[in-house]
C-alpha positions in Angstrom: -97.7 -46.4 -75.7 -98.2 -42.9 -74.9 -98.0 -39.6 -76.9 -96.8 -37.6 -73.7 -98.9 -34.7 -74.9 -98.8 -33.2 -71.2 -95.4 -32.0 -72.4 -96.8 -29.8 -74.8 -97.7 -27.3 -72.3 -94.9 -27.6 -70.4 -92.9 -26.6 -73.3 -95.0 -23.7 -74.4 -94.9 -22.4 -70.8 -91.1 -22.9 -70.4 -88.7 -20.0 -68.9 -85.8 -20.3 -71.2 -85.7 -17.0 -72.7 -84.3 -14.9 -69.9 -81.0 -16.5 -70.5 -81.4 -18.5 -73.9 -81.7 -17.0 -77.2 -83.7 -18.4 -80.4 -80.9 -20.1 -82.4 -81.1 -20.0 -86.3 -82.0 -23.1 -88.4 -79.5 -22.8 -91.4 -79.1 -24.5 -94.5 -75.7 -26.2 -95.1 -75.4 -25.6 -98.8 -72.4 -27.4 -99.7 -73.4 -30.4 -97.6 -77.0 -30.3 -99.2 -75.3 -30.7 -102.6 -73.1 -33.3 -101.5 -75.7 -35.4 -99.8 -78.4 -35.0 -102.3 -80.7 -33.5 -99.6 -81.7 -30.1 -97.9 -79.5 -30.2 -94.6 -80.5 -27.9 -91.9 -78.2 -27.1 -88.9 -80.0 -26.0 -85.8 -77.3 -23.7 -84.1 -77.4 -24.5 -80.4 -73.6 -23.5 -80.4 -74.7 -20.0 -80.6 -76.3 -20.0 -77.2 -74.3 -17.8 -74.6 -72.6 -20.8 -72.9 -72.3 -22.3 -76.5 -74.5 -25.2 -75.8 -78.2 -26.1 -75.7 -77.9 -27.0 -72.0 -78.7 -23.7 -70.2 -82.3 -23.9 -71.5 -83.3 -26.9 -69.2 -81.0 -25.7 -66.6 -82.8 -22.4 -66.2 -86.3 -23.8 -66.6 -85.7 -25.9 -63.7 -84.4 -23.3 -61.6 -86.6 -20.5 -62.4 -89.3 -22.7 -60.9 -87.5 -22.8 -57.2 -88.8 -21.2 -54.4 -86.8 -18.5 -53.0 -86.1 -20.8 -49.9 -84.7 -23.5 -52.5 -82.6 -20.8 -54.0 -81.2 -19.9 -50.8 -80.0 -23.5 -50.0 -77.9 -23.4 -53.3 -77.8 -25.8 -56.0 -75.7 -28.9 -57.2 -75.5 -30.3 -60.4 -73.3 -33.1 -62.0 -72.1 -32.7 -65.5 -69.6 -33.3 -67.9 -69.7 -29.8 -69.0 -72.4 -28.0 -70.7 -75.1 -28.7 -68.5 -72.5 -27.2 -65.7 -72.3 -23.8 -67.7 -76.0 -23.6 -67.7 -76.5 -24.2 -64.3 -73.8 -21.8 -63.4 -75.1 -19.1 -65.6 -78.5 -19.9 -64.3 -77.3 -19.6 -60.7 -75.9 -16.3 -61.5 -78.7 -14.8 -63.2 -81.1 -15.8 -60.1 -78.5 -14.9 -57.6 -77.8 -18.2 -55.8 -74.7 -20.2 -55.0 -73.8 -23.3 -57.6 -71.5 -26.4 -57.0 -70.6 -28.4 -60.1 -69.4 -32.1 -60.1 -67.8 -32.9 -63.1 -65.6 -35.9 -64.3 -61.9 -35.6 -64.2 -62.0 -36.1 -67.9 -64.0 -33.0 -68.6 -62.3 -30.8 -71.2 -60.5 -27.7 -69.5 -62.1 -25.4 -71.5 -65.5 -26.2 -70.1 -64.0 -26.3 -66.4 -62.7 -22.9 -66.9 -65.9 -21.7 -68.3 -68.0 -22.9 -65.3 -65.4 -21.2 -62.9 -65.6 -18.1 -64.9 -69.3 -17.8 -64.6 -69.2 -18.3 -60.8 -69.7 -22.0 -60.4 -67.6 -23.8 -57.8 -66.1 -26.9 -59.6 -65.5 -30.4 -57.8 -63.7 -33.0 -60.0 -64.9 -36.7 -59.4 -64.8 -40.0 -61.3 -64.2 -40.8 -64.8 -68.0 -40.2 -66.2 -71.2 -38.5 -65.8 -72.4 -41.3 -63.6 -69.4 -41.3 -61.5 -69.8 -37.6 -60.9 -73.6 -38.0 -60.1 -72.8 -40.3 -57.4 -70.7 -37.9 -55.7 -73.2 -35.0 -56.4 -75.7 -37.0 -54.2 -73.4 -37.4 -51.3 -72.7 -33.7 -51.4 -76.6 -33.0 -51.5 -76.9 -35.2 -48.2 -74.0 -33.2 -46.5 -75.2 -29.7 -47.5 -79.0 -29.7 -48.2 -78.5 -28.0 -51.6 -81.0 -28.6 -54.4 -80.1 -31.0 -57.1 -80.4 -29.7 -60.7 -80.6 -32.9 -62.9 -79.1 -32.7 -66.6 -81.8 -34.7 -68.1 -84.1 -36.7 -65.7 -86.6 -34.1 -64.8 -89.9 -32.6 -66.6 -88.8 -29.3 -66.4 -85.3 -29.7 -68.1 -86.9 -31.8 -70.5 -89.4 -29.3 -71.5 -86.5 -26.6 -71.5 -84.9 -28.6 -74.0 -87.9 -29.4 -75.9 -88.3 -25.3 -76.9 -85.6 -26.3 -79.6 -88.2 -28.6 -81.3 -90.7 -25.8 -81.0 -88.2 -23.4 -82.6 -87.6 -26.0 -85.5 -91.2 -26.2 -86.5 -91.7 -22.7 -86.2 -88.8 -21.8 -88.2 -89.6 -24.6 -91.0 -93.4 -24.6 -91.4 -93.0 -26.5 -94.8 -91.4 -29.7 -95.9 -89.3 -31.1 -92.9 -89.0 -35.0 -93.1 -86.7 -35.7 -90.2 -85.1 -34.3 -87.1 -81.6 -35.8 -85.9 -81.1 -35.2 -82.2 -77.9 -36.3 -80.0 -78.8 -38.7 -77.3 -76.7 -38.9 -73.8 -79.1 -38.9 -71.0 -81.9 -38.4 -73.4 -83.2 -35.2 -72.2 -82.8 -33.1 -75.4 -84.1 -36.0 -77.6 -87.1 -36.5 -75.1 -88.2 -33.0 -75.2 -87.7 -32.3 -78.9 -89.6 -35.8 -79.8 -92.4 -34.7 -77.5 -93.1 -31.6 -79.1 -92.5 -32.7 -82.8 -94.4 -35.9 -82.6 -97.3 -34.4 -81.1 -97.8 -31.5 -83.5 -96.3 -33.0 -86.7 -96.2 -36.9 -86.2 -95.2 -37.3 -89.8 -91.8 -36.0 -89.1 -89.2 -38.5 -88.0 -87.2 -37.8 -85.0 -84.4 -40.1 -85.1 -81.9 -40.2 -82.0 -78.0 -40.5 -82.5 -75.6 -42.1 -80.2 -71.8 -42.9 -80.2 -71.3 -46.8 -80.7 -69.4 -46.9 -77.4 -71.8 -44.8 -75.5 -75.3 -46.2 -76.7 -76.9 -46.4 -73.4 -80.5 -45.4 -74.7 -80.3 -47.9 -77.8 -79.3 -50.6 -75.4 -82.1 -49.4 -73.1 -84.7 -49.5 -75.5 -83.8 -53.0 -76.8 -83.8 -54.4 -73.6 -87.1 -52.7 -72.2 -85.5 -50.9 -69.3 -82.8 -48.5 -68.6 -79.8 -50.6 -68.5 -76.5 -49.7 -67.0 -73.3 -49.6 -69.4 -70.0 -51.1 -67.8 -68.0 -48.3 -69.5 -68.7 -45.5 -72.1 -66.4 -43.9 -74.7 -65.0 -40.5 -73.6 -64.3 -39.0 -77.1 -67.9 -37.4 -77.0 -67.7 -36.6 -73.4 -71.0 -34.7 -73.6 -73.0 -37.8 -74.1 -70.8 -40.1 -72.0 -73.8 -41.7 -69.7 -73.7 -45.1 -68.4 -77.6 -44.9 -67.8 -80.4 -43.0 -69.1 -83.2 -41.8 -67.1 -86.5 -43.4 -66.2 -88.5 -40.5 -67.8 -86.3 -39.8 -70.8 -86.0 -43.8 -71.5 -90.1 -43.6 -71.5 -90.4 -40.8 -73.9 -87.4 -41.7 -76.0 -89.0 -45.3 -76.5 -92.5 -44.1 -77.1 -91.6 -41.2 -79.7 -88.4 -41.9 -81.5 -88.4 -43.4 -84.7 -85.3 -45.0 -84.4 -81.6 -44.5 -83.0 -78.6 -44.6 -85.1 -75.1 -45.1 -84.0 -71.9 -43.8 -85.2 -68.1 -44.3 -84.3 -65.5 -41.6 -83.8 -64.3 -41.2 -87.5 -67.8 -40.2 -88.4 -68.0 -37.9 -85.5 -64.8 -36.2 -86.7 -66.1 -36.0 -90.2 -69.3 -34.1 -89.0 -67.0 -31.7 -87.0 -65.4 -30.8 -90.2 -68.6 -30.6 -92.3 -70.0 -28.3 -89.5 -66.9 -25.9 -89.6 -67.1 -25.9 -93.6 -70.7 -24.8 -93.3 -70.5 -22.2 -90.3 -66.7 -21.7 -89.3 -67.5 -23.2 -86.0 -65.6 -25.9 -84.3 -68.6 -28.1 -82.8 -67.6 -30.3 -79.8 -67.9 -34.1 -80.5 -71.2 -34.3 -78.8 -72.5 -31.3 -80.9 -71.6 -32.8 -84.1 -73.1 -36.2 -83.2 -76.4 -35.5 -84.7 -74.9 -34.5 -88.2 -73.0 -37.7 -88.0 -76.0 -39.8 -87.6 -77.7 -38.0 -90.1 -75.0 -38.3 -92.8 -74.8 -42.2 -92.0 -78.5 -42.5 -92.2 -78.8 -40.8 -95.5 -76.3 -43.1 -96.9 -77.7 -46.3 -95.3 -81.3 -45.3 -96.5 -79.9 -43.7 -100.0 -82.6 -40.8 -99.5 -82.8 -37.9 -101.8 -84.5 -34.6 -102.0 -85.6 -34.6 -98.5 -85.4 -31.9 -95.8 -83.3 -33.2 -92.7 -82.3 -31.1 -89.6 -79.5 -31.9 -87.3 -79.0 -30.3 -83.9 -75.3 -28.6 -83.3 -75.9 -29.1 -79.7 -72.6 -27.5 -78.6 -69.2 -25.9 -79.5 -67.1 -26.3 -76.3 -64.2 -28.1 -78.0 -60.5 -28.4 -76.3 -58.1 -27.2 -78.4 -55.7 -30.0 -77.9 -58.2 -32.5 -79.3 -58.1 -30.8 -82.8 -55.2 -32.7 -84.1 -57.1 -35.9 -83.4 -59.9 -34.8 -85.3 -58.2 -33.5 -88.2 -56.3 -37.0 -88.5 -59.7 -38.8 -88.3 -62.1 -36.3 -89.8 -61.2 -37.2 -93.7 -61.5 -41.0 -93.3 -64.6 -40.3 -91.1 -66.2 -38.3 -94.1 -65.3 -40.8 -96.4 -63.2 -38.3 -98.1 -59.9 -40.1 -97.5 -58.8 -43.7 -98.1 -55.7 -45.4 -96.2 -54.0 -48.0 -98.5 -51.2 -50.2 -98.0 -49.3 -51.1 -101.2 -46.7 -53.5 -101.9 -44.3 -52.7 -104.7 -40.8 -54.3 -105.8 -37.9 -53.0 -104.3 -36.2 -51.8 -107.5 -35.5 -48.6 -109.3 -38.4 -46.7 -110.7 -41.2 -48.8 -109.0 -42.0 -45.9 -106.4 -42.5 -43.5 -109.5 -44.6 -46.3 -110.9 -46.8 -46.2 -107.9 -47.1 -42.5 -108.0 -48.3 -42.5 -111.6 -50.6 -45.2 -111.0 -52.5 -43.1 -108.3 -53.1 -41.0 -111.4 -55.0 -37.5 -110.8 -56.1 -38.5 -107.1 -55.0 -36.0 -104.6 -52.3 -37.9 -102.4 -52.8 -37.0 -98.7 -49.8 -39.4 -97.3 -47.1 -41.3 -98.8 -44.7 -43.5 -96.4 -42.3 -46.2 -96.7 -38.9 -47.4 -95.2 -36.6 -50.1 -96.6 -36.7 -53.3 -94.8 -36.9 -56.0 -97.5 -34.4 -56.3 -100.7 -37.3 -57.7 -102.5 -40.4 -55.7 -101.6 -41.4 -52.5 -100.3 -44.3 -51.5 -98.4 -46.2 -48.3 -98.7 -48.8 -46.6 -96.9 -50.7 -44.6 -99.2 -53.5 -41.9 -98.4 -55.7 -40.6 -101.2 -58.4 -38.0 -101.6 -61.9 -39.7 -102.3 -65.5 -38.8 -102.7 -67.1 -41.9 -101.2 -66.2 -45.4 -99.9 -67.0 -46.6 -103.6 -64.2 -44.3 -104.8 -61.8 -45.9 -102.6 -62.7 -49.4 -103.6 -62.2 -48.3 -107.4 -58.9 -46.8 -106.6 -57.8 -50.0 -104.9 -58.9 -52.2 -108.0 -57.0 -49.8 -110.2 -53.9 -50.6 -108.3 -54.3 -54.4 -108.4 -55.2 -54.1 -112.3 -51.8 -52.5 -112.6 -50.2 -55.3 -110.8 -49.8 -53.8 -107.2 -50.6 -55.9 -104.1 -53.0 -53.5 -102.1 -55.3 -53.4 -99.4 -57.8 -50.8 -97.8 -56.8 -49.8 -94.2 -59.4 -47.1 -93.9 -61.3 -49.0 -91.1 -58.2 -50.1 -89.5 -57.6 -48.8 -85.9 -54.0 -49.6 -85.8 -53.2 -48.1 -88.9 -55.1 -45.0 -88.4 -54.1 -44.6 -84.7 -50.6 -45.8 -84.9 -48.9 -47.2 -88.0 -49.3 -43.9 -90.1 -47.2 -42.2 -87.4 -44.5 -45.1 -87.2 -43.5 -46.1 -90.6 -39.8 -45.9 -90.2 -37.0 -47.8 -88.2 -33.4 -48.5 -88.8 -32.1 -49.8 -92.0 -28.8 -51.3 -91.2 -28.0 -52.9 -94.6 -28.1 -49.3 -96.1 -24.7 -48.2 -95.6 -24.8 -45.1 -98.1 -28.0 -43.7 -97.2 -28.6 -39.8 -97.4 -31.5 -38.0 -95.8 -33.1 -34.9 -97.3 -36.1 -32.8 -96.6 -37.7 -31.4 -99.8 -40.2 -28.5 -100.2 -42.5 -28.2 -103.0 -45.7 -26.3 -104.0 -48.8 -28.1 -102.7 -50.6 -28.9 -105.9 -51.8 -32.0 -107.5 -48.9 -33.8 -109.6 -46.1 -32.1 -107.6 -44.7 -35.3 -105.9 -44.9 -37.2 -109.5 -42.8 -34.2 -111.1 -40.2 -35.0 -108.4 -40.2 -38.7 -109.4 -39.9 -37.9 -112.9 -36.8 -35.7 -112.2 -35.0 -38.4 -110.6 -33.0 -39.6 -113.7 -30.0 -40.9 -111.5 -30.2 -44.7 -110.6 -30.4 -44.7 -106.8 -33.0 -46.2 -104.7 -35.3 -44.6 -102.6 -35.0 -46.1 -98.9 -37.4 -43.8 -97.1 -40.3 -41.7 -97.9 -42.6 -40.0 -95.7 -45.4 -37.2 -96.9 -48.5 -36.0 -95.2 -50.9 -33.4 -96.5 -50.9 -30.6 -93.8 -53.1 -27.9 -95.7 -50.3 -25.5 -96.3 -49.2 -23.7 -99.5 -46.0 -25.6 -99.4 -45.5 -29.5 -98.9 -42.9 -31.3 -97.2 -41.4 -34.6 -97.9 -38.6 -36.6 -96.2 -36.8 -38.8 -98.5 -33.7 -41.2 -98.0 -31.4 -42.4 -100.9 -29.1 -45.0 -101.3 -26.0 -43.3 -102.9 -22.9 -45.3 -103.2 -19.6 -43.4 -104.1 -19.9 -43.9 -107.9 -23.4 -42.2 -108.1 -22.3 -39.2 -105.6 -21.9 -37.0 -108.6 -25.1 -37.7 -110.4 -26.8 -37.5 -107.2 -25.7 -33.8 -106.6 -26.7 -32.8 -110.1 -30.1 -34.2 -109.3 -30.3 -32.1 -106.3 -29.2 -29.1 -108.3 -31.7 -29.7 -110.9 -34.8 -30.1 -108.5 -33.8 -27.0 -106.6 -34.2 -25.2 -110.1 -37.7 -26.5 -110.4 -38.8 -25.2 -107.2 -38.0 -28.2 -104.9 -35.4 -26.9 -102.6 -34.1 -29.3 -100.1 -32.1 -29.5 -96.7 -29.9 -32.4 -96.0 -30.5 -34.3 -92.6 -28.0 -37.0 -92.9 -26.1 -35.9 -90.0 -29.0 -35.1 -87.8 -28.7 -36.9 -84.5 -32.4 -37.8 -84.4 -31.9 -39.5 -87.8 -29.1 -41.4 -86.9 -30.7 -42.6 -83.4 -34.2 -43.8 -84.8 -33.7 -44.0 -88.6 -30.1 -44.5 -89.7 -28.0 -47.5 -90.2 -25.4 -45.8 -87.6 -27.8 -46.8 -84.7 -27.7 -50.6 -85.4 -24.1 -50.9 -84.5 
């Protein structure tokens, strides 16, 4: 096993600050309190290209000869390395061609073009783009600028480790580093482990793109058949020989996390910095959070590298949907209740003071109703406690928080036609978004009509919106109108949607004919 100490000189002599800035190491105070440790964020999202990648790219390109620069440079990248190369090329006065996977977020493609780089789209992953880049090199004679498998690139990324130790000279127990090809992890580990070997350096990978973890287990760089694309910045099928050797010898361990955990970390970073990190940029914090929970550590000082913030806007909806569950601040439960008057109100009461994030049901069975319930939680144990309380009160219930079908699809699909409900009326209610508001609405329902549909999802607005269906036979119509007038006086105005064509087609009994 080698300490790879030769990298110390390379890192100390790296030319990065012609284009890069020394980014701050900031405490995430609220997150520190929640996790019981001091959590530090290394803010590489504050670089000119919103990612650490320009460090290694510029350090490599600054060492090219004038003749080499005249030939131009080619790079393969999922986005952030591309921006680093494009900026370095503009600074050094050479042409840059960047091969990017077709799955690359549009924000990264446009950024490369804005910086003067020529973009070529090829393949679905970095590895596919890399192969096409090699073809272009053979055709043009341009110089290849690798994203991770190069000592100068590794050393450039290693300046982050140099900054962390300078910025935190006292207690520092662990540094969490995202891993794609391994250049950042290799460079940071080479610096930190040689100067302060007592500090743990922990790599973090997505569970569906864990090429480095599998390679270390196998003893050689393995080739993954496929990689997950959510964290596109680390979607690498095969790590480099040099990065593999450094990570194998210097990393203390590698933690893997799933998409939900990454989404939770994106939210944590936003709450701490008001910056929306990209999935790969939040990866190390997701690993840190998972490691703290697994090891049950307290009163340690832990640093996570926020490696980038090139987030496509159209991904935010998915992140919002998954972030609360990923951070274990939301649980998704399936509850069965008797299909009888008052049972829905009993369920709301049983949930108690917990904030409801989602509540959905549709009439399907004359005996039992199945309700999808989302609740705010503080931890997975809190979800288990809520589940136990529901069961103690006689409800059949199960936890769907880890069920991909439920999280991805079912929560958006609870509904359908109810042909046996011939007197259904559909209304949208508006109410102040505060704890207990839904229960107050249920309490106001003194009229004996069955609830046939209920759909509510918390969206963070001042006013909540709930869609409700009621079975209102002719003899209950007057009492139902009195109920509507009463709740309007309470501050729950409604809009009737019974004649809405979308309702008739997808939810109403009319469509069953």
